[in-house]
N, C-alpha and C positions, 0 to 999 in steps of 0.2 A: 855439209862438209864436201869439199870437192872430190870428185870420184877417183879412185886410183885403179890401176890395172891388176887384175888377179894373175896367179901363177898358171902355168900350163901343167896339165896331168897327163899321164900315160893312159893309152887305150882309148876307147870310144869310137863312135861313128858320127856322120853327118847326114842324117836323113833330111828329106824335104820337110820343111817346117809346116806348110799348108795352114799357117796361122792366119793368113789374109782372109781366109773365109768367115771369121768370126772375130778378129781382133777389133774392128770398129764397131761391134755391136754391144752397146751399153747394157749393164746388168739390168734385167727386167725381172719382176717378181711373178712367178708362176701362180695363177690363181689357186685358191685352195681346193685341192681335189676332193671328191665326194667320199672317198675311201682311201686309206692308207694302210700298207702292211708293213710294220715296223719289225726288222729282225732284231733278236736278242743278241746276235753276234755282230758286234759294232766295233770291235778292237782286235788287235793281234792275238790278245790272250784268251781267257776262257769266255764263254757266252754268259751274259747275265742271266739271272734267275727271275722268271716271270713274277710280277708282284700285283697283278690285276686278274679279275675274272670275267668271264663272258657276261654281259649285260650292265657292267659298272659303267658308270659315267666319269670321263676324265676330262681335265683341262688341258688346254695347249700348254706344253712345258711341264706336265705332271710326271712324276716318276711312275714308269709302268714295268721297268724290269732293273733289279738291284744287281750291281756288280758282285761277281764271285770271285773274291781275292783281289790282290794288288795289281795283276796284270788283267784287268777286265775294265769294264766302264758301265756307268749307270746309262739306261736308256730311257727317253722320255717321249711321251705323246707328242707328235708334231701337229696334231689337230685337235680341237676340242670336239668331243663326241662320245659315242657309246662303243665299248669294245664288243664286237659283233662275233669274233671268232678268235681262237688260238689254234694254229695250225702248223703241221710240220711240211716243209716244201724244199725241195732242192734249190739253193741259191745260185748266184751267177758263178760262183767259183766251183760248183759241182757238189759241194758238200751239203748234206742236210742241214737246215736252220729251222729254228722256231720263229714264227711270225705272229705278232699280235695285231690283229686287223681291227681298225677303228673307222666307224662310220661317222663322218663329220655331220654335226647338228647343233653346233653352238660356236660361241666366241669367247667363252671364259678363258683367261690366261692365268698361268702360275709363274710368278717370278720370285727369286730370292731378294732380300733387301740389298738395295745398292750399297756399294762399300766406297768411302771417301778416305783418301790417305791410309789405305790398307796396310798392315804389317806383311812381312814376307810370309809368315805363317797363315795369315788370313787369305792371302792370294793363293797359295797352294791348296788350302781347304776349299775355296771357292772353285778352282780349276777342277778339282776332284768331284765336288758336289755337282758341277755343271756337266759332267761326263765328257770333258773336253779329250780328244785324241789327236794324235798327229795327223794333220789333214793333207800332208803331202802324199798320202797313199798307204803308208805303213800301218797307220792306226794304232801306234804304241800309246798307251795312256799318258797324257801329257804331266799329271800330277807326279808320276814316278820319275820323269826326266828332270822335274823341278826339285828332286830330292837325291842328287848324285851323291854316290859314297866317297867321291874324291874331290878334291878342290878344283873348281873351275875359275877362269878369270875372263872368259869371253863368250858371249851369245851371238851366234850366227843366225841370221834371219835368211831363210831360203826363198829367194824370189827368182831362182833361175828359170823354173818352168821350162825345162829343155825339151819335154816330150812334145812330138808332133801334134798338130791340130788344137791343143788346150790353150785356151786363152784366159780361163776364169781367174787365175792368179794375177795376170797381167791387168784385167780390168779392175780387180780389187786394189792393185797398186796405184793406179792412177784416178780411181773413183773414192777410195777409202784410205788414202795415204795417212792421214792423221791418226785415224783409229788403229792402223798397223802400228805406228810408231808408239802410240800410248800403249798397246798391248804389249809390244817389245819391252818398253820400259817397266812395265809391271812384271813380265817374266824375269827381266835382269834384276830387279829388286828382290824378287823370290829366290833367285840364285846367289844374290849377294855380289853381283858383278857391276862393274861400271862401262867396260868395253862392249859395244854393240856395233856389229858390222851386218850390212846386207849385201848379199851377192846377186847381181842381176846380170843375164846375159846382155851382151852388147847390141842384139837386134831389138832392144826396147829402151830407145833412148829417152822416150818421154817418161817412162818409169824411173830411169836413172835420174833425170832431171827433177822428178817429183820429191825425191828423198834428199837431194844435195842441200836443200836449205836447212836441214835439221843438224845442228853442230855437234850432237852427241851421237850421231849415226854415221859410221865409215862406210861409205858407198864403194863397193868392189865391183868393177866391170869384168864380167866373165867372157872368155871367148865362147863362140857358139859352137857347141859340142854336146853330144849325148853320151853318158848320163851325168852331166855336171851337177844335177840336183841330188846325186847320192851323197850321203852324209860324208863319207870318207874323202870323196872327190872334192866337194865343197869346202870341207875343212883345209885340205891342202891348198886349193886355189885362193882362199881368203888369207889363211894365216901362215902357210908353208909347212904346218905341222903333218907329219905322216902318221895315219893311224894303221897300225899292222893287222893283219888277219887275226880274228879272235879277240881283238880289243874293241872298246867302244870310244867315241870322242871324248866323252867325260874324263877318261882316265888321261887324256892329254889336254885337259883344261878347257875344252870346248863342248858346248850344247848348241845342237842346231834345231831351229823351230821354223816351220813353214809360215809364209805370209798369213794364209788363211787362219792357221791356229793362233797367230798374234791378234788377229782380228776377232776370233772367238773369245779370246781371252779378255780383250777389252770390253766386249759386250757382256760377258759374265760378271766382271768386276763391277763395271760402271752402270749396267742395267740389270743385273741379276738374272741374266737370261741363260738357260740351259742350252746345250748344243743340241738342236733338233732340225736345223736347216743349214743349206750350204749352197754356195755358188758353184754350178757346174756349167761346162761348155757342151753345147749340142752342135755337132759338126759333121762334115763329110759331104761329098758332092751328090749324094743320094737323099739328103734330106732338104726340103725346100728352102726353109729360112733357118740358116745357122744362127745361133744366139747364145747369149751367156745368161744363165737364169738362176735366180734364188728359188731353190727347190726344197721342200719339206722332206726329211727323212721318211723313207717308206712309200714314196710316191712311184706309181706305176710307170715304167718306161713308156708304155702306150700313150698315156696322158701327157708326157714330155713330148713325145714325137707329135702328137696331134696338134699341141700348142705351137709347135714349129711348122705347121702346114702340112704335116705328113710326108710321106715319100715322094722325092722328085723323079726317082727311078727305082727300080727294084734292087735292093741293096744286096750285094754278094756276101757281106758280112756286117753284122751289128755287133759293135764292142762297147762293153761297159767298162769305162776308164779310158786310158790313152792307147794308142796303137802299138806301143812297145810293151807296156807292163799291164794292160788291161786284158780281159777275157771275153772271147766272143760268146755270145748268147743266142740260144736256139729260138727264142721267141720274144716278144714284147711282154710277156707275163714274168717279168722281174721287177725288182723294187730297188730304189736307191738307198745307200747306206751312207753314214757319216762320212766315210772315205771316198764316196764316188766322185770322180773328178770330170767325167764326161760321159756322153752317149754319142757314139760315131756311127753313122750310117755310110758305109763305104761301098763304093761302086766296084765293079770287077777290075777296073784299071787300077783303083786304089788299094784293094785288098790283096793280101799274100796269099793267094789261092792256087799257086802252082803246086803240082804234085812233087813230092820229094823224090830225090834220086839217091843212090848210094853215096856214101861219104867219099870225097875226092882225096881226103888227107892232105889238103891244102894248108891247114893250119891257121886259116884266117880268123876263125872263131877265137883262137888263142891270142892272136896278135891284137885284137881290139878289146879283150877282156879287161876291165879296169881293176879286176881284183887278181890278175895274172893266174887265172885258172886255166883248165884243159877242158872245156866243154865237150869236145869230141869223145873224150873218155868216159864222161857221165853218160852220154848218148848211147855208146856202144855197150857198156855193161848194163845199163837199164833196159836196153831192148832185149837183152839175154836173161833178164830177171835176176841178175846178180847185183842187188842194191847195195850191199856192202863194198864190193869192189868199185862200183860206181862212185860211191861216196869217197872211198880212199884215193883213187886215181884221178878222180874230177874235183877232190876237195869241195864237193858240193854244199857243204855247210857254211862255206864262206861266200857262196853265190848271192848276189842282191838281186837276182832276177831282172836285170835291166833289160834284157833282150837284145843287146848290142850283137851277141854271137849269132842268134837267128837271123837278124837283119842282114848281116854280112854274108851269110853262108850260100855260096852259089849252088849248092845242091839242095836248097831249100828244106834242110833238116829240121824236124820239130824239136829243137834243142831245149827250149824252155819247158815244153811239155815233159821231156825227159827229166830235167832237172826237178820240176815239180812233183812228178811221179815218184821219183827216188826219195825225195824229202817226205813225201806223204808215207811211203812205205817203211822209211826209218822211224817215223813218229808212231806208226801202229806198233812197231816192235818194241818201243821203249816204255 
């Protein structure tokens, strides 16, 4: 279907893309690591419950931790081998996580039976059983999104990939186009909708061209702007529907799924493959060979960096995820999750390493906030330890943590850190 132009939305910023570092690197399969450490915290909800014991043999794709409630996801062994340890360790986010350590020593694989012409309910069950979560970064269990409590009429496939440096979704779109489309059709069938649209930024013309031949897919060309990949921003750009604060897209007839999620759904239904590996981008000028890699969940960051030739220079900052929404990690002793989108080795020139200065009261953070919030208020009250006031005057619960405020701040204030600190403090009190 011939591409159409998307609508303009309020707020956002225009950071340098830096996608040229890895955009032309085809997806490579990272060799099986000798050891993986798979976290039980693989979704936005509750951690899964460990379902194996030390010394137990497991197959690649075998269940090793069971979802704890609806907003949780099953966790699977990403290699065949022996469980050597179950340990507590601080994860990349700074929170304590339980890791199941597996020493690879076999090649046996577990797969569910492939489904042909599945019903809507069979698709939903398979998505749940394969532990699929939103792979755009949020990690919300996909099975929950496939069972909205309101009537929906449109599936939007998120191919924006507006975060700088990251090109893993772009490579999927041009290398696995048909699988993404088949996955989107399965999701649409599960939802009972026939309208499917994909939003892609205009700086990806070959990805746009790849989807145009599919008559049942509406291709919407988006302006180059961050954070166009946010659900509310994408829903408005593609359909013109405004999603108010406190509401979710499904209440306005829309469900949004990332291209990588669609690909995972395709593999889950057609191959019976649980979600235990994902394409990520390794980039930044401080890594020797930027790449897009298919990586098993629980792979050590060190193994990934070593495969990419190691450091080209001493990195000022190493980020797990994208530069806007990811987290800086203190060492390579961290492990990938289902939602990991990138490993970035940033030089001093690339990293936001300037010391913060007092707030200038310029209001730029509010000017670019796509959620119409007041991030300076959150930062002010958070620094004073008054988290209730930070939440009230900054409306922190509506924040999507896109990082646009911190990017634009001339005083280099740690605004996202203040927002996350406030949310964590409020969760502890609830």
